[in-house]
C-alpha positions as CSV (number, residue, x, y, z in Angstrom):
1,X,-7.7,-12.9,-26.2
2,X,-7.0,-13.0,-29.9
3,X,-4.6,-15.8,-29.4
4,X,-7.0,-17.9,-27.4
5,X,-9.8,-17.3,-29.9
6,X,-7.4,-18.3,-32.8
7,X,-6.4,-21.5,-30.9
8,X,-10.0,-22.5,-30.2
9,X,-10.9,-22.0,-33.9
10,X,-8.2,-24.3,-34.8
11,X,-9.6,-26.9,-32.5
12,X,-7.0,-26.5,-29.7
13,X,-8.7,-26.3,-26.4
14,X,-7.7,-23.0,-24.7
15,X,-8.6,-20.6,-21.9
16,X,-7.2,-17.5,-20.3
17,X,-6.7,-16.3,-16.8
18,X,-7.0,-12.6,-15.8
19,X,-7.8,-10.8,-12.6
20,X,-11.4,-10.0,-11.7
21,X,-10.7,-6.4,-12.7
22,X,-10.9,-7.4,-16.3
23,X,-14.2,-9.3,-16.3
24,X,-16.1,-6.7,-18.3
25,X,-13.3,-6.1,-20.8
26,X,-12.9,-9.9,-21.4
27,X,-16.7,-10.2,-22.0
28,X,-16.6,-7.3,-24.4
29,X,-13.5,-8.5,-26.3
30,X,-14.6,-12.1,-26.6
31,X,-18.0,-11.0,-27.9
32,X,-16.5,-8.6,-30.4
33,X,-14.2,-11.4,-31.6
34,X,-17.3,-13.6,-32.2
35,X,-16.5,-16.1,-29.4
36,X,-18.3,-15.1,-26.3
37,X,-18.0,-18.5,-24.7
38,X,-14.3,-18.6,-24.6
39,X,-13.2,-20.3,-21.3
40,X,-11.8,-18.0,-18.7
41,X,-10.9,-17.9,-15.1
42,X,-10.5,-14.8,-13.0
43,X,-8.2,-14.4,-10.0
44,X,-8.3,-11.8,-7.3
45,X,-7.0,-8.3,-8.3
46,X,-4.3,-7.0,-8.1
47,X,-1.4,-9.3,-8.9
48,X,1.3,-6.7,-9.2
49,X,3.4,-6.3,-6.1
50,X,2.1,-9.6,-4.6
51,X,4.6,-11.8,-3.0
52,X,5.4,-15.3,-4.2
53,X,3.3,-16.7,-1.4
54,X,0.4,-14.4,-2.2
55,X,0.6,-15.5,-5.8
56,X,0.6,-19.1,-4.9
57,X,-2.5,-18.4,-2.7
58,X,-4.2,-16.8,-5.7
59,X,-3.3,-19.9,-7.8
60,X,-4.6,-22.2,-5.2
61,X,-7.9,-20.4,-5.3
62,X,-8.5,-20.9,-8.9
63,X,-6.6,-24.2,-9.7
64,X,-9.8,-26.3,-9.8
65,X,-11.5,-23.8,-12.1
66,X,-8.4,-23.8,-14.4
67,X,-8.3,-27.6,-14.6
68,X,-12.1,-27.6,-15.3
69,X,-11.8,-25.0,-18.0
70,X,-9.2,-26.9,-20.0
71,X,-10.7,-30.4,-19.5
72,X,-14.4,-29.7,-20.0
73,X,-16.2,-29.0,-23.2
């Protein structure tokens, strides 16, 4: 999160991806860093021990959201 906020403050559009398990933590950390509106996309949880096919399915689920997050201001 620190890196994403730093990039955004430098004017470089950024966003991060995490699993849904970390929604509350992401909200708290981005707020504490003074940038509560940092773009973010959440995938299903967990990602560890997922097969390659399952990870592709997760990516497919959020692909449009990722594109929107990095191309919309």
